[in-house]
C-alpha positions in Angstrom: -98.4 -123.0 -113.7 -96.3 -120.4 -115.5 -92.4 -120.4 -115.4 -90.3 -117.2 -115.8 -87.9 -117.7 -118.8 -84.1 -117.7 -118.1 -82.2 -114.5 -118.6 -80.9 -114.3 -122.2 -78.5 -112.0 -124.0 -80.7 -109.5 -126.3 -78.2 -106.9 -127.5 -77.3 -108.1 -131.1 -73.7 -106.5 -130.8 -73.2 -108.1 -127.7 -74.3 -111.5 -129.1 -72.1 -111.2 -132.2 -68.9 -110.0 -130.2 -69.4 -113.0 -127.7 -69.9 -115.5 -130.4 -66.7 -114.7 -132.1 -64.8 -114.6 -129.0 -66.0 -118.1 -128.0 -65.0 -119.2 -131.6 -61.4 -117.9 -131.4 -61.2 -119.7 -128.0 -62.2 -122.9 -129.7 -60.0 -122.9 -133.1 -56.5 -122.3 -134.2 -56.2 -119.3 -136.4 -52.5 -118.2 -136.2 -51.4 -120.0 -139.6 -53.9 -117.8 -141.3 -53.5 -114.3 -142.8 -55.9 -111.5 -141.2 -58.6 -111.7 -143.8 -58.4 -115.6 -144.0 -58.9 -115.6 -140.3 -61.9 -113.3 -140.5 -63.5 -115.9 -143.3 -62.8 -118.8 -140.9 -64.4 -117.1 -138.1 -67.6 -116.4 -140.2 -67.8 -120.1 -141.7 -67.7 -121.5 -138.1 -70.2 -119.0 -137.0 -72.4 -119.5 -139.7 -72.9 -123.4 -139.1 -71.8 -123.6 -135.5 -69.6 -126.5 -135.9 -65.8 -125.3 -134.8 -64.7 -128.9 -136.2 -64.9 -127.7 -140.0 -61.9 -125.5 -139.6 -60.0 -128.3 -140.5 -61.8 -128.5 -143.9 -61.5 -124.7 -145.0 -59.1 -124.4 -148.0 -57.7 -121.1 -149.2 -55.7 -120.6 -152.2 -52.6 -118.8 -152.1 -54.2 -115.4 -153.1 -57.7 -115.9 -152.7 -58.4 -113.4 -150.0 -56.7 -110.7 -151.9 -57.9 -111.5 -155.2 -61.7 -111.2 -153.6 -60.9 -108.1 -152.0 -59.7 -106.4 -154.9 -62.6 -107.6 -157.1 -65.0 -106.2 -154.7 -63.0 -102.8 -154.6 -63.5 -102.7 -158.3 -67.2 -103.7 -158.1 -66.7 -106.7 -159.9 -69.7 -109.1 -161.0 -71.1 -111.4 -158.3 -72.5 -114.5 -159.8 -74.4 -117.0 -157.5 -75.8 -120.3 -158.5 -79.0 -120.0 -156.4 -81.3 -117.2 -155.0 -80.6 -118.2 -151.3 -77.0 -117.4 -151.4 -77.7 -114.2 -153.6 -79.9 -113.1 -150.7 -77.5 -113.9 -147.9 -74.9 -111.2 -148.9 -75.0 -108.1 -147.1 -76.6 -105.8 -149.7 -75.9 -102.7 -147.6 -72.2 -103.3 -148.3 -72.4 -103.9 -152.0 -73.3 -101.2 -155.0 -73.6 -103.8 -157.5 -76.3 -106.4 -157.1 -75.5 -110.3 -157.2 -77.0 -112.1 -160.0 -78.5 -115.6 -160.4 -80.2 -116.8 -163.4 -81.4 -120.1 -162.1 -85.0 -118.9 -163.0 -84.2 -117.5 -166.1 -86.6 -118.8 -169.0 -83.5 -119.6 -171.2 -82.0 -121.5 -168.3 -85.4 -123.4 -167.8 -85.4 -124.0 -171.8 -82.0 -125.0 -172.0 -81.9 -127.6 -169.0 -84.9 -129.2 -170.5 -83.5 -129.5 -174.0 -80.2 -131.0 -172.5 -81.6 -133.3 -169.8 -79.4 -131.3 -167.3 -79.9 -129.4 -164.1 -81.0 -125.7 -164.0 -78.0 -124.9 -162.4 -75.6 -126.2 -164.9 -77.6 -124.6 -167.7 -77.6 -121.2 -165.8 -73.8 -121.0 -166.4 -74.4 -120.3 -170.2 -75.7 -116.9 -169.0 -72.6 -116.3 -167.0 -70.2 -115.8 -170.0 -70.0 -112.1 -170.5 -69.6 -111.4 -166.9 -67.1 -114.1 -165.9 -64.0 -112.5 -166.3 -63.0 -110.9 -163.1 -66.2 -111.8 -161.2 -66.6 -113.5 -158.0 -68.4 -116.7 -158.2 -70.5 -118.1 -155.4 -71.5 -121.9 -155.5 -73.4 -123.0 -152.6 -76.0 -125.4 -153.5 -75.4 -127.3 -156.7 -72.5 -129.3 -157.4 -73.4 -129.8 -160.9 -72.9 -126.0 -161.3 -69.4 -126.4 -159.9 -68.6 -129.3 -162.2 -69.9 -127.3 -165.1 -67.8 -124.2 -164.3 -64.7 -126.3 -164.0 -65.3 -127.7 -167.6 -66.0 -124.3 -168.9 -62.6 -123.2 -167.4 -60.9 -126.3 -169.0 -62.3 -125.3 -172.1 -60.9 -121.7 -171.9 -63.8 -119.7 -170.5 -62.7 -116.4 -168.9 -61.3 -116.5 -165.2 -63.3 -115.1 -162.2 -61.2 -113.3 -159.7 -62.3 -115.7 -157.1 -64.4 -118.8 -156.7 -66.3 -119.5 -153.2 -67.2 -123.1 -154.1 -69.0 -124.8 -151.4 -72.2 -126.8 -152.4 -73.6 -129.1 -149.9 -75.2 -132.6 -150.3 -74.4 -136.1 -150.7 -74.4 -136.5 -154.1 -71.1 -134.8 -155.8 -70.7 -131.9 -153.1 -67.7 -133.6 -151.8 -66.2 -134.7 -155.3 -66.8 -131.3 -157.0 -65.0 -129.4 -154.1 -62.2 -131.5 -154.1 -62.1 -131.2 -158.0 -61.9 -127.4 -157.4 -59.3 -127.6 -154.9 -57.1 -130.3 -157.1 -57.5 -128.2 -160.2 -56.8 -124.7 -158.9 -53.2 -124.5 -160.2 -53.9 -126.1 -163.4 -56.7 -123.7 -164.2 -55.0 -120.4 -162.7 -58.2 -119.4 -160.5 -58.1 -118.4 -156.8 -60.6 -120.1 -154.7 -62.0 -120.5 -151.2 -63.8 -124.0 -150.3 -64.8 -126.4 -147.5 -64.0 -129.8 -148.3 -66.6 -132.7 -147.4 -70.4 -132.6 -147.9 -71.0 -129.6 -145.7 -71.7 -126.3 -147.3 -74.8 -124.3 -148.5 -76.0 -120.8 -148.9 -75.6 -119.7 -145.1 -72.0 -120.8 -145.2 -71.1 -119.6 -148.8 -72.5 -116.1 -148.3 -70.8 -115.7 -145.0 -67.4 -116.0 -147.0 -68.1 -113.1 -149.1 -69.7 -111.2 -146.3 -66.5 -111.8 -144.3 -64.6 -110.2 -147.0 -67.0 -107.2 -147.3 -66.7 -106.4 -143.5 -62.9 -106.9 -143.6 -62.8 -104.3 -146.5 -64.7 -101.8 -144.4 -62.4 -102.3 -141.3 -65.2 -104.7 -139.4 -63.3 -107.4 -137.8 -63.7 -109.8 -134.9 
């Protein structure tokens, strides 16, 4: 005996609009600026958990710095390939970069006994100034970035630091948030264990859409 599937929405624009309408009903956004609201909506949409709203953190000029960097076609540096491919490519002219699988990264990681995500940051140096950094999966990469900044490395325009996991993820994001003023960096993060490529890419995608006037 076969059953007839229940009707469901198929139009992608309708699905997206209805989703963001529901999210706006579930979370408080009035305390955020217009671009911050778009980022928060995208973060909640990407994970389907309205409660994460309480964990989202924006430094004072994070969105403005990110939008200015995008306008200038700044370098976009990613810790993993997944977050790189999660960025909406049609909205950018300069391809995001990830050096996780670069032969130099692999050699340095083995020689030092550290993660490839840490070693890959050595290849960021020439492009770090004024860049947009996305760290989605590797807390060790975020910790290493903070170490480099403490040692005097060039400042990125914006750090989107939202690594996921049980070992070091919450701690690395807490360190980013605690050290932002001392280091003189703008950042967007999501405190706690949650994070990952989809959420991290959603932040940059929200800024890209806001820049083009696509808001919800």
